[in-house]
C-alpha positions as CSV (number, residue, x, y, z in Angstrom):
1,M,29.2,7.1,-2.3
2,D,28.3,10.0,-4.6
3,L,29.5,8.1,-7.6
4,F,27.3,5.1,-6.7
5,S,24.3,7.5,-6.6
6,H,25.3,9.2,-9.9
7,S,25.7,5.9,-11.7
8,W,22.6,4.3,-10.3
9,T,20.4,7.4,-11.0
10,A,21.7,7.5,-14.6
11,L,20.9,3.8,-15.1
12,R,17.4,4.1,-13.6
13,T,16.7,7.1,-15.7
14,A,17.8,5.3,-18.8
15,V,15.4,2.5,-18.1
16,A,12.5,4.9,-17.3
17,E,13.0,6.6,-20.7
18,L,12.9,3.4,-22.7
19,P,9.9,3.0,-25.1
20,D,8.0,-0.2,-24.6
21,E,9.2,-1.8,-27.8
22,D,12.8,-1.6,-26.6
23,F,12.2,-4.1,-23.8
24,A,12.0,-6.8,-26.5
25,Q,15.4,-5.8,-28.0
26,P,18.5,-7.8,-27.2
27,S,20.8,-6.5,-24.5
28,G,24.5,-6.7,-24.2
29,C,24.1,-9.8,-21.9
30,A,24.3,-12.9,-24.1
31,G,20.9,-14.6,-24.3
32,W,19.0,-11.8,-22.4
33,L,16.5,-9.3,-23.8
34,V,16.4,-5.8,-22.3
35,R,13.5,-6.9,-20.2
36,D,15.6,-9.7,-18.7
37,L,18.4,-7.3,-17.9
38,V,16.0,-4.9,-16.1
39,C,14.6,-7.8,-14.1
40,H,18.1,-8.7,-13.1
41,L,18.6,-5.1,-12.0
42,V,15.6,-5.5,-9.7
43,I,17.4,-8.4,-8.1
44,D,20.6,-6.3,-7.8
45,A,18.6,-3.5,-6.1
46,Q,17.2,-6.0,-3.6
47,D,20.7,-7.2,-2.9
48,V,21.9,-3.7,-2.1
49,L,19.0,-3.3,0.3
50,I,19.6,-6.6,2.0
51,T,23.4,-6.1,2.3
52,L,23.1,-2.6,3.7
53,V,20.9,-3.9,6.6
54,T,23.2,-6.9,7.2
55,P,25.8,-5.6,9.6
56,A,29.0,-7.5,10.4
57,E,31.3,-7.4,13.5
58,T,34.4,-8.9,12.0
59,E,37.2,-7.2,10.0
60,P,36.6,-6.7,6.2
61,T,37.7,-9.5,4.0
62,R,37.2,-7.7,0.7
63,D,37.3,-4.2,-0.7
64,A,35.8,-2.5,-3.8
65,V,38.2,-4.3,-6.2
66,T,38.6,-7.7,-4.5
67,Y,34.9,-7.9,-4.2
68,W,34.9,-9.2,-7.7
69,D,35.8,-12.8,-8.6
70,V,37.1,-13.6,-12.1
71,A,35.7,-16.7,-13.6
72,E,37.5,-18.9,-16.1
73,T,34.6,-19.2,-18.5
74,P,31.5,-17.0,-19.4
75,P,28.2,-17.9,-17.8
76,T,26.1,-20.5,-19.6
77,D,22.3,-21.0,-20.1
78,D,22.5,-23.8,-17.6
79,D,22.6,-21.3,-14.6
80,P,19.2,-21.8,-12.7
81,L,19.2,-18.2,-11.5
82,D,19.6,-16.8,-15.0
83,A,16.8,-19.0,-16.2
84,L,14.6,-17.9,-13.4
85,I,15.2,-14.2,-14.2
86,V,14.1,-14.8,-17.8
87,R,10.9,-16.4,-16.6
88,L,10.3,-13.6,-14.1
89,A,10.8,-11.0,-16.7
90,A,8.3,-12.6,-19.1
91,A,5.8,-12.8,-16.2
92,Y,5.5,-9.0,-16.1
93,E,3.9,-9.1,-19.5
94,E,3.6,-5.3,-19.8
95,P,6.8,-3.2,-19.7
96,W,5.2,-0.5,-17.5
97,L,4.8,-3.1,-14.7
98,L,8.5,-4.0,-14.8
99,K,9.4,-0.3,-15.0
100,F,7.3,0.4,-12.0
101,H,8.8,-2.4,-9.9
102,F,12.3,-1.4,-10.9
103,D,11.7,2.2,-10.0
104,D,10.1,1.3,-6.7
105,V,12.9,-1.0,-5.5
106,G,15.6,1.0,-7.2
107,S,14.6,4.2,-5.6
108,A,14.7,2.5,-2.2
109,A,18.1,1.1,-2.8
110,G,19.3,4.6,-3.8
111,R,17.9,6.1,-0.6
112,A,19.5,3.4,1.5
113,A,22.9,4.0,-0.1
114,E,22.6,7.8,0.6
115,L,21.8,7.1,4.3
116,A,24.5,4.4,4.8
117,D,27.6,5.1,6.9
118,P,30.6,4.4,4.6
119,A,32.5,2.9,7.6
120,L,29.7,0.4,8.5
121,R,30.8,-3.2,8.0
122,V,28.3,-5.2,6.0
123,S,28.1,-8.9,5.0
124,T,27.3,-10.4,1.7
125,Q,28.1,-13.7,0.1
126,D,29.9,-14.8,3.2
127,E,32.3,-11.8,2.9
128,V,32.7,-8.6,4.9
129,L,33.2,-5.1,3.4
130,T,32.7,-1.6,4.5
131,A,29.5,-0.1,3.1
132,G,31.6,2.4,1.2
133,D,33.6,-0.3,-0.5
134,Y,30.5,-2.3,-1.2
135,L,28.8,0.6,-2.9
136,S,32.0,1.5,-4.8
137,A,32.1,-2.0,-6.2
138,Y,28.6,-1.5,-7.5
139,V,29.7,1.5,-9.6
140,L,31.3,-1.1,-11.9
141,E,28.1,-3.2,-11.8
142,W,25.9,-0.3,-12.8
143,T,28.2,1.0,-15.5
144,L,28.6,-2.4,-17.2
145,H,24.9,-3.1,-17.1
146,H,24.2,0.4,-18.4
147,L,26.4,-0.5,-21.4
148,D,24.5,-3.8,-21.6
149,L,21.2,-1.9,-21.6
150,I,22.0,0.3,-24.5
151,A,24.1,-2.2,-26.5
152,H,21.5,-2.3,-29.3
153,L,19.7,1.0,-28.5
154,P,21.6,3.8,-30.2
155,D,19.3,6.5,-29.0
156,A,19.6,5.7,-25.3
157,A,21.7,7.7,-23.0
158,E,25.3,6.6,-22.2
159,P,26.6,5.9,-18.7
160,P,28.1,8.9,-16.9
161,A,31.7,9.7,-17.8
162,D,32.9,9.6,-14.2
163,G,31.3,6.2,-13.8
164,L,33.1,4.9,-16.9
165,A,36.4,6.3,-15.7
166,R,36.1,4.8,-12.2
167,S,35.0,1.4,-13.7
168,R,37.9,1.3,-16.0
169,E,40.2,2.1,-13.1
170,M,38.7,-0.8,-11.1
171,L,38.9,-3.2,-14.0
172,E,42.6,-2.4,-14.5
173,K,43.2,-3.1,-10.8
174,I,41.4,-6.4,-11.2
175,A,43.5,-7.2,-14.3
176,G,46.7,-6.0,-12.6
177,T,47.7,-3.8,-15.5
178,A,46.4,-0.9,-17.5
179,F,44.7,-1.0,-20.9
180,P,46.3,0.9,-23.8
181,A,45.9,4.6,-23.4
182,S,44.3,4.8,-26.9
183,F,41.3,2.8,-25.6
184,S,38.4,4.9,-24.5
185,D,37.0,4.0,-21.1
186,K,33.9,2.5,-22.7
187,D,36.0,0.4,-25.1
188,A,38.3,-0.8,-22.3
189,L,35.3,-2.0,-20.4
190,L,33.6,-3.7,-23.4
191,V,36.7,-5.4,-24.7
192,G,38.1,-6.1,-21.2
193,T,35.0,-8.0,-20.1
194,G,34.4,-9.7,-23.4
195,R,31.3,-7.7,-24.3
196,R,32.7,-7.2,-27.8
197,A,35.7,-8.6,-29.6
198,P,38.7,-6.3,-30.1
199,T,39.3,-4.8,-33.6
200,D,42.5,-5.8,-35.4
201,A,44.1,-2.5,-34.3
202,E,43.1,-3.1,-30.7
203,K,44.4,-6.7,-30.9
204,A,47.7,-5.4,-32.0
205,E,47.9,-2.9,-29.1
206,L,46.9,-5.6,-26.6
207,G,49.4,-7.9,-28.1
208,E,52.1,-5.5,-27.1
209,L,50.9,-5.9,-23.5
210,G,51.2,-9.7,-23.6
211,E,50.3,-10.2,-19.9
212,L,47.0,-8.3,-20.3
213,A,46.0,-10.0,-23.6
214,A,46.5,-13.4,-22.0
215,K,44.0,-12.5,-19.2
216,L,41.2,-11.3,-21.4
217,P,38.3,-11.5,-21.3
218,L,37.8,-10.8,-17.6
219,V,34.5,-12.6,-16.6
220,L,33.4,-10.9,-13.4
221,G,31.1,-12.5,-10.9
């Protein structure tokens, strides 16, 4: 729960500190500008709020790791929700309006997470998790999107080290095997999810772990 708050606060702070011109820069999400990614984060924050007030009576069907599905192919521009987010982001026109809405909804999501009972069962996407597992799963979401946010912004703050470490741990559990020890947590996440191609040296190390190399990239959804 604390790691959710730490990762989320760091991401919200990074957005708040962006100069206006950075909103028109590309993000680490293919086809999205920074403003599109921030608009997506507004939707994410809304999802957190909705899920935490959607209690379930049945036993959990997922945990923080199995919450994630691995797709066979990366998302395409044909996804109607992705197209909607781009249109919504453009509709804000001024970056401060998007910043304000993100801070407003994001702060509420952060408060809701702090107040949530970790043992509470909640429902989302026809699955049941404890609130603690649900919020733990989102540490990976926030960390990956923090990396997406700063992909082309060298002066922006990095995600917290503890969020990077926990996200790597979750990704390795999803993959069913560990990344090479020489990979930093950041590089394991970027290469593991296909956000950047491995270097020749990294390919060689991954090649020694044939099972892992065959699974990459892990397209999470």
